[in-house]
C-alpha positions, 0 to 999 in steps of 0.5 A: 455759515455766516459769522457775526464778527466782533471788533476783536475778531476784526482786530485779530484778522487785521493785525491791529488793536481793537482801538484802531478798528473802533477808530476806523469804523467810527471815523474818529481819532488818528489812524495810520494809513497802513492800519486803515488799509488793513482794517478796510481790507478785512471789512471788505472780505467779511462783508461787514455790515454795521448795526445802525440801531446799536450805534444810535442807541449808544449815541442816544441819537433821536430822529424826529419825524413830524407828520402834517395832516388834516384834523380827523375831528373835521374829516373822519377819513383821517381817523385810520391814518392817525391809528397807522401813525400811532402804530408805527410810532410805538414800533420805532420809539424804542430805537430813537425815532420820535413822531409828532403829529400836527393837525390842520383844518382841511378847509383852511389854508392858513391853518395849514401854513400855521401848523407847518411852521409849528412843525418846522420850529421843532427842527425835524429831520423830516416832514411827512405830510398829506397836503390839501393845498397845492400852492401853500404846500409848494411854499412849505417844500421850499422852506424845508429845502432851505432848512435841510429838512427832508419831505415825504408825502402820503395820500395826496400826491402833488405833481409839482413836488420834486420828490419821489417820496410818496406813499399812496394810490396812483390817483390817476389810475384809480380814476381809470378804475372808476371809469372801467366799472361804470363802462361795464354797466352803461353804454354811450347813451348815458351821461356820467357825472364826475362829482367833486365834493369840497374840491381839492387839488388831488381830485383833478388827477382822479378826474383826468384818469376817469376822462382818459379812460373814455377818451380811448374808447370809440363809444363813450358816455357823455361826461359832466363835471361838477363841484359842490360844497357840503358845509351848508346842508340846505344848499347842498340839497338844492344843488345836488337835486338840481344836478340830477334834475337838469341832467335826466340822462345821468346814469352814473356818478363818480364821487372823487372822495370819501363824502359820497354819503353826504350827497346821498343824504341830500337827495330825497328818494334817490333811485338805486338805479343810479350807479355811484362809484366813490371812495373809502370805508367810512361807516356811512359809506359802508351802510349805503354800500350794503343798502344798494345806494353805492355800487362800488367803493375804492379803498384808499387804505389811509391807515396803511399809507400813514403807517408805511409813510412813518415806517419807511422814514424810520428805516431810512434813518436807522438802516440807511435804506432808500425811501421807496415811492410806493403806489398801493393796490387799488381795491374795489369794495362791494357789499359781498367783500366789504366785511374782509376789509373792516378792522 
């Protein structure tokens, strides 16, 4: 059976004092070469594993994780992510991990830069962010490198980042999943629309995956891409109506974010024959799913993404674990299974 060795045990096995063992373990003070080799030989034989949590508590070491993410008051999609961060922060706080949240406006790149600078001023060990602005995010990434601040991403992946620390879905593959769902319902005589509402950089990955799926098939529907703003309801109503009226053969719409409900509300007398594949379990989206206006929702698990993002970083600091890059499963939600995904 495995035995938990104490400093006293190691000292007796090595034939040295407890003080010598302590100095070797913590790499402090002077130790003769002979004594050091004896201790190291014993440590190797017993496969000694230090307890980083105990060490951190003893040294009062505090690790700072700053989370930079869109303001949930401006976009309800991010509310579950906030809860995931709170859950992880509560779990790891007793072990000296401090988590701070910094919210930026999801449609304002200046706000993103200001909040990122505010986060960096607190001298964090790591900046965990969900970036919506690619150019500005790269600037922040470079600044973090200069300040020796680790960077990790969740929810939104940016190809240009030189980091593998990403927690979220494979956005390209989720686009392929959306295409496969539409492919099962319509033939090549139909038209499919890829619709970006308040377009962000990461949506292009979903679009690319969607188009790639059909490019590999011998027979495929015609694909049109549109980008609409949602800030003005009347303009959205006009543009959404024009989109469908100018494309009478549109049989399916792939909406690349959580705002499908805004598009549906903008269309008067929307036909349930129109196939809509969209994202996320917002209250309004679930209602339209149950009422037959949305056919499928792809669940991006924002709460899980945020929780794992903080949790993996905490375990990296506390246990020395490598930070994994993880693509979460792509779950397809229908009216028949949606109840199992609700908190």
